N, C-alpha and C positions, 0 to 999 in steps of 0.2 A: 528043583526050586525050593527056597526057603519058606518053609511052613511054620508059623509061630503061634501057639496058643497063648492066652492070658496065664502068667505064672500062677501056681499054688502056693510056692515057697520061693521066698527073696531073703537074700542076706544083704544086710546094709552095715557099713561099716561108719565110726563116728556117730553111733546111734544116742548118745548122750549131748552131743554138739547141738547147736542151734538148727542148722538144717537136717543134720540127720536125723534127730526126734522127730522134727515136723513129718519127714517124710514116712517113719515107722507108723506115727499116729495116722496120718493121712491113707496110707496104702493098706493099713490094717483094716479099714471100713470098707474095703472092696470084697463082696461077696465070694469073689473067686479066690481070694488070698486065704489060705489056711494057717500058715505059719511064716514070720517073719524072724529071721535069725539076727539078732542084734548085737553087734560087737562094739567095745569100747573098753580104754583103760580105765575110765571112770565108772561109778557106781551108776545104777538105772534111774534116769531123772523122774520126778514127781508126774509128768505128763504121761508117763507109759507103765506106771507102777501097777495098775489094776488091769492093765490090757492082756486077756487071756491067749491071744495069739503070738506075743512076744516071748521069744526065746532068748534070753539075755545072757551074754558073755561077757565077764569082766577080763579083758586079756589085753597086751599089746600084740600087735599085728605082726611085729618082728619075731614074737615067739611062736610055739607051736600047739599053745593049748588050744586056739580055737578051731583048728582043723579037724580034730576028731568029731565034734558035733556039727561041724559043716559037711563032713563026709557022710554021716547018718543021715542027715536031712535032706541032703541034695538039692540045694536050690537052683532054680532055673535062671533067674537074673542074680546079679550081683552088683550092688552099687556102692562104690567107693567115695564117700564123703568125709572119712576120716582126714585130718589136717591139723598140725600145729602152725597156725597162722603166724601169731607173733613170736618174736625171737626170744630163744631161750637164753638169758644172759649168762655168759661165762659157760653154757654147755651146749655149744654147737653139735658135738657128736651125738648127744640125746635127740636133737632135733633132726639130724640126718637119719638116725634109726627109726624115728617116729614117721618121718615123711617118705624117704627115698627107700631105705631097706623095707619098709612095712609094705609100701606099694608094690613093690617088686614080688614079695612073697605072695601077695594076695594076688597079684597077676598071673603069676606061675601057676598057683592053685587054680585058677579059673580055666586057663588055657589047658592044662593037665586032666581036667576032668570033663567027659563028654556031656554030663546031665546040665553043666551051666551052659544055657544058649546066647544070654547077654551078658556084657561087660559095660556099666556106664560109669565114666570116671568124671568127677566134679573138678574141672580144672579152673582157671583164672584168665581173665583179659591181660594181668599184668605179666602173663609170659612173654607179651609184647614189649619192645623196648620204649620207656617214656622219654622220648628224646625231645631235645630242643628245638630241632627243626623240623617235628610233624607239621605237615601240611593239613590244616583244619578242613579242607574242603576232599582229603583224601582219607577217610577214618581206615584203619585196620580191619581186613576181612579174613575169611578162613583162608584164604590164598597165600595170605602174607607169612613169612617164616618166623617164628617165635625167635628173640634175639635177647632177652633180659639175661643180664650176667651179673648184676649188681643188687638188686632188690631181693632179699633170700626168699622170700615166698614165691614171687615171680620166677626166678631162676630155679628153686627146686620143683616147682610144677613143670616148668619147661623140660627138666632132667628126667622127670618121672613120664612125661609124655613121651618122649624120646625112647624111653625102656618099654613103655607100652608099644609103641610103633614096631619095635625091633621083634618082641614076642608075636605080634601079630604076623609079621613077615615072613617069622620062623615057622608059624604054624601051619596046620592043614586049613585054615580061613573056614571052618566050620562053626563060627560064630558071628555075631554081630557085635562091633565095637563102637561105644558112641562117646565122644569126649565132648563134653560141654564147658566152654570158657565162659564163666558168669563175670558180671562186673559185680561192684559191690552190692551186698544184699541189705534191705531195710523191709521194715513192717513191724506191726504191733507186738509180734513175740521178741523181736530184738529189743525193742525198746524196754519191754518188760523183764528181759535177763539182764538188762543194764550192762550191754556189751558194746556200746556206742564208743567206748575208749579205744578199740582196737582201729577206728577210721581216725587218722589224726586231723583231717579236716574238721571233722565235726567234733573233736575232742577239743584242739585249740579255739575255735571259733566259739565254743561254749565255755571253756575256761579262762579266755582273755578277755579284757574289755574291747578288742578291736578283732576284726577278721584279717589275717595275715594272708597276703598274696604274693606272689612272684613277680618279676617283671614280664615274665611271658604270658601271665596269668593261669592259674591252674583249672583244670576242668575234672569234674567227676561224672561217671554215668552210675545209674543205681538201676535194681532190678527187685522189683517187690518179691517176698516170700512166696506169697502165692503164685505167682508167673513161674518162681523155680519150680514148686510142688508140681503145676500143671505140666510144665515142659517135661520134667523127668518122668511124671505120670504117662505121659505120651508115649516116650520111648520104651518106658518098662512094660506096658500093659497091650500096646497096639503093634501090629506088624507094619511097621515103618522103614524107610532107607531103602538102600539096593541089596538086600538080602544079606548074605554072609560078607559083611564089609566093615572097612574102618571108617568112620564119619566124624567130622569135627563140625560143631556148631556154637557159634557165639550167641550166648543168651543176655540181652541187654537192649532195651529199647534205644532208639538213636539219638533223643534229646538229651542234655547235660546240665550239669548245675556248674556255676562258676562263682568266684569270691562274691563277686558282686550280688549275685542272688542270695547267697547266702548272707550277705551283710544287712541286704534289704530285708529279708525275712526275719532275721532277729534284733534289727534296729542296731547295728554296730558300724562304725565307720571302717573303711578298707584301708590298710597300710602296704605297701609293697617294700619287701626287702630284698636285698641281692641273693642271687641263688647261693653265691658262696658263704654268707653270713648264716642263711638258712641251714646250710650242711654243718657249718660249725655249732650252731645251736642245737640242732638235732642229734650231734654228737653228744654234746655235754648233757644233754637232757637223758640220753640214753644211758651214759654212766652214772649221772648223778642219782637218777632214779632205781639203778640196777636193774634195768631192762624193764620196769612197769610200765613206761610211756611209749607209747609207739613210735618211736623213732630210730629204730636198729638200722641195721645194714640197708642201705639204699632207700629208706623211706623219703628221704631228703629229696630224691630224685624224682620218685613219684609225686611228690608234694609241689615240686617247682615246675615241672614239664606237662604239658597237655598230653593226654592219652585219650584218644578217641575210637571207638570202634562201631562197625555196622552191623547189628544183630538182626538183619533182615533175612537171611538165608532160611532161617527156620520158618519165616512165614511164608516166603515164596515157595519153599519145598513142601510144607505140610498145611498152610493155611493155619498155623498157630499165630493166634492174636494177644498180644500183652495186654492186661487190663489195666496195668498202671506205667505211666512215665516217669522217667528219672526226676523231674521237678514234683514229682508228688511226695518225694523224702521232706520236701519244706511243709508239707500240709498234714493235716491229721486225717489220713485216707481210711484208717482202718483196716480190716481184713478178717479173714477166719478166724485170727487167733485174739481178736480185740476184746472179747469178753472173757478170756482164759484168767486164772489167778496169775499175778506178777511176782512169780517167785523166782528168786535168781537160784539156779538149779547147778 
């Protein structure tokens, strides 16, 4: 029978990023945790600079630099939060290295070393196909097969999930693997870091005098950064799931935000544009901005078509309760990082 004790040493990738830094900060407060091996290609953020439990490694995962300190410190849990979400204009090869090759190397490390007991991968609900014909009464759940092929983030997350599943199937199954498919994340720390531009709906609704909608009506689900932390903490520190197994959970409240909700909240009128026109405009915006606007490959499709998911499995399985709803993104709901300095790191 699988027996798991709270980990003393954790490894977190993407530790300079929005969620990675939060996980490092929050998990370091656990009395059980002695060290956190924090890996990122960027330098250590202000939030973590004075944290004595952090072993900081500046490295790309597709290189081997990080493996030596990881082998020395022997993490019991590996959390993969590193991801290049926005498309890299004119450099798709680097994005493939940062996302797909890096994930493959990290997963191989985890399966090769017996001291790793759990592997947690933060995936995305956009692995599902944002299709024009989705039935709003039948949201995607964990039993549905990911099929996204166009939107680059969703497509690459799907490819990485497939690689992880293949490695698990080829292994001796002596580990727990959790794949968490997250909806768009919001919260006070995201706002203070100034990274709302990565969400085209939020960006264009703020930048334009109107809120743009599609004929089908876009929908967006959001999960609060505190709920993400609590869910990952549950899988990290508790004996949950079916023992040595591969398990997938959607992390998202079931309510959603529409263009009408957004327009009403910011007091702007709604205009509907044809999907074909939105696709052309997104393409022009991508090239004219040199990739600085969130309008790259496939974003038009995610923007135009509804994508709804059912995040209740984690509640039914473990009693996990969401503290916030998707529509709380329209409010000033606060959170654990409400009073932290608003530095862009």
